[in-house]
N, C-alpha and C positions, 0 to 999 in steps of 0.2 A: 610502314605503310602497307596495307593489304592490297595485293595485286588482284585484279578482276580475273575470274576464271575464264580461260580461253574456250570459246565455243568452236568445236571442229566444223570445218567446211563440209557440207553434205557430200561432196565428191570423195573426201577422205574416208567417210563412212562406207561409201560404195567400193572404194579401192580396197579397204580392209576386208570387206565381205568377199570380194573377188579373190583375194589372197587366201582367205579361209576356205573358200569353195575349191580352189585349185589344190590346196593342201589336202582337203578331205577326199577329192577325186583320186589323188595319188596314194591315199592311205598312209600319209606321213603325219606323225604326231607333232604337236607344237614343239615339244622338247627336242625331237630329232631335227626339225627344221632349224631351231635355234642353234643347235650344235653344228649343223652343216654350214650355216651362214655366218656364224660368229656374232649374231645379234642376240643380245641378252634376252632371256625368256620373257622377262617382264616387259621389255621394250617391244618384242614381237607381239605379245598379247595386246598392248596398247595400240599398235599399228593395225592389227586385225579388228580391233573394236572401233577403229576410226578416231580414237582420241588423239593420237599423235600422227603427224604427217609422215609419209614414207618417202625417203629420198630416192632419187633415181638409182644411185649405187646400191642401196638396200633392195630395191625392186629387182635389179639385175641379179643380185646374189640369191634372192628368194626364187626367182624364175629358174636360174641355173640349178639350184638345189632340187627343185621340183621337176626339172627337165621339161619345162614349157617355156614359151617365149614371153618376154615381158610384155610384148604387144598383145598377146592373147589375154593376159591378166588385165591390162589397161582397157582393151576393147570390151571385156565383160563389165568392168566398172562403168565405162561410158554408156553402154547399153542400158544398164540398170539406172544410171543417173538421169538418162534422158526420159525415162518413164514418169508417170504421174504419181507413183507411190502406191498404186493399187494393183500390183502384179502386171501392169502393162509395161512392156519393154519396147524401147525404140532401137535405133541403130547407133553404132559408135559415132557416126558423123553427127547425128542429132545431139548426142551427149556432148560431143566436143563443142558444137555451136552453143549449147546451153552453158557449158563450163566457161567458154570464152566470154560470153555475155555477162556471166556473174562476176567475172574478174575485171571487166572493163570499168574504167573510171568515167564519171560524168565529164563531158567536155568542159574545159575551163572557159570561163567567161571573163571578158575584160571590161572593167568598169571605168568610169571617168577618173577615179582616183589612180588608176594604173596608167593613165595617159600622161607620161612625163617626157619632155623633150630630151633627146640624147645629145650630150655635149661632147662626148668622146673623152679619151684619155689625154691628159696634159703631161707630157714627159719632156725632160730636158734633152738636148742634143746629146749624142753618144759621147762626144768630146767633153762636154760639160759634166756629164754624169761621172766620168772617170776622174775629174779633178777634185781634189779635196781642199785646195786652198780657196781663199776668199776672192777669187777673180770675178770680175763682172761677166756673166754669161753672154755668149755671142748670140746674135739673132739667127734664127733658123731660116 
């Protein structure tokens, strides 16, 4: 069975671009960053391209290797993510609100088919549960 190709979330693309920008500002090559972080070069490229998600631990290692805070990289990504895609940039808070809204699920609705009376659990008395012989259970 062929698996459908995963579409990256737009924030992952912005986070990858922020990592790339931080790396370029520091004048660090991708190969050097891969060696310093222990992240395979091909994986680092996919993260910078936004194809693969970057884990928090990877982001921490990348930030430490570049001598910037992970917060700075995330704020850059959130600012870019909050914009409209035409070189307009918002604030990190705007980006966070937009990201949370994109991740929120629609509220669950309850239909008539879900309206079932609860009858509770029916369990034997503790004394009866421990007995293995065929005695008549006592009333509770």
